[in-house]
C-alpha positions as CSV (number, residue, x, y, z in Angstrom):
1,M,0.0,0.0,0.0
2,R,1.3,3.5,-0.8
3,F,2.0,5.8,2.0
4,Q,3.6,9.2,2.8
5,F,4.7,10.8,6.1
6,R,3.1,14.0,7.3
7,T,6.4,15.1,8.9
8,D,10.1,14.7,8.1
9,A,10.7,13.4,11.6
10,L,8.5,10.4,11.0
11,R,10.1,9.8,7.6
12,E,13.5,9.9,9.1
13,L,12.5,7.6,11.9
14,Y,11.4,5.1,9.3
15,V,14.3,5.5,7.0
16,S,17.3,5.8,9.4
17,E,15.8,5.6,12.9
18,K,16.8,9.2,13.5
19,N,15.6,10.5,16.9
20,A,14.5,7.0,17.9
21,Q,15.4,7.9,21.5
22,R,12.2,9.9,21.7
23,Y,10.3,6.6,22.0
24,P,10.8,3.4,24.0
25,P,12.8,0.9,21.9
26,Q,9.8,-1.5,21.7
27,V,7.7,1.3,20.2
28,V,10.3,2.0,17.5
29,T,10.6,-1.7,16.7
30,A,6.8,-2.0,16.5
31,F,6.6,1.1,14.3
32,L,9.1,-0.3,11.8
33,N,7.2,-3.7,11.8
34,V,3.8,-2.0,11.2
35,M,5.3,0.2,8.5
36,G,6.5,-3.0,6.8
37,I,3.0,-4.5,7.1
38,I,1.6,-1.3,5.6
39,H,4.1,-1.4,2.8
40,D,3.2,-5.0,1.9
41,A,-0.5,-4.5,2.3
42,K,-2.6,-4.4,-0.9
43,D,-5.2,-2.3,0.8
44,E,-6.9,-1.6,4.1
45,R,-8.5,-5.0,4.2
46,D,-5.1,-6.5,4.8
47,L,-4.6,-4.2,7.8
48,R,-8.1,-5.1,9.2
49,A,-7.3,-8.8,8.8
50,L,-4.4,-8.6,11.3
51,Q,-6.4,-8.3,14.6
52,S,-3.2,-7.6,16.6
53,L,-3.0,-4.2,14.8
54,H,-6.5,-3.2,16.0
55,Y,-7.0,-1.0,12.9
56,H,-9.8,1.3,13.9
57,K,-11.4,4.6,13.1
58,L,-11.1,7.3,15.7
59,R,-14.1,9.2,17.1
60,G,-15.3,12.8,17.3
61,Q,-13.2,15.5,15.8
62,R,-10.6,12.9,14.8
63,G,-13.2,10.8,12.9
64,H,-11.2,11.2,9.7
65,Q,-8.3,9.4,11.2
66,H,-7.6,5.7,12.0
67,A,-5.2,4.1,14.4
68,L,-3.0,1.0,14.6
69,N,-1.7,-0.4,17.8
70,L,2.1,-0.3,18.3
71,H,3.2,-1.2,21.8
72,G,2.4,-0.4,25.4
73,G,-0.3,2.2,24.8
74,Y,1.3,3.8,21.7
75,R,-0.5,3.9,18.4
76,L,0.2,5.0,14.9
77,I,-2.3,7.6,13.6
78,V,-3.0,7.5,9.9
79,E,-5.4,9.2,7.5
80,R,-6.9,7.6,4.4
81,Q,-6.3,9.5,1.2
82,R,-7.3,9.0,-2.4
83,D,-5.8,10.2,-5.7
84,E,-5.9,9.2,-9.3
85,E,-3.9,6.1,-8.6
86,G,-6.2,4.9,-5.7
87,R,-6.1,4.8,-2.0
88,W,-3.0,5.5,0.1
89,L,-2.2,6.3,3.8
90,L,-0.8,9.5,5.3
91,I,1.2,8.6,8.3
92,V,0.3,11.3,10.8
93,D,1.9,10.6,14.2
94,I,3.0,8.2,16.9
95,E,1.1,8.9,20.1
96,D,0.8,7.6,23.6
97,Y,-2.9,7.5,24.2
98,H,-2.8,6.5,27.9
C-alpha cells in the first residue's frame, strides 16, 4: 500500500531511525514492523485482517483518522487518502494514548 509521512521526523525515523530515542525501543521496533506491514498490504483489508493491529477509526473531531496499535499504549495515527492512482495512507503521528 502506498504511504507518505506528514512530517520529516516520522520519515527519518522510518528511513534511518533518526531521533528514535524519543520513544521506547519497543515502540520503534513496533513502528518499523507496522510500516513493513503497511508497505506490503494491498489495501486496508489487509490491515483489518491482522487483529493484533486493531486498525480502527477514531471518534469525534478525529473521525477522519484511523489508528493501529504499536506497543504499550502507543499507536500509529493515519489518514486515508485517495488520488488518481487509488487509496493511500498519510502517516500522521505516533502517540501515547494512555
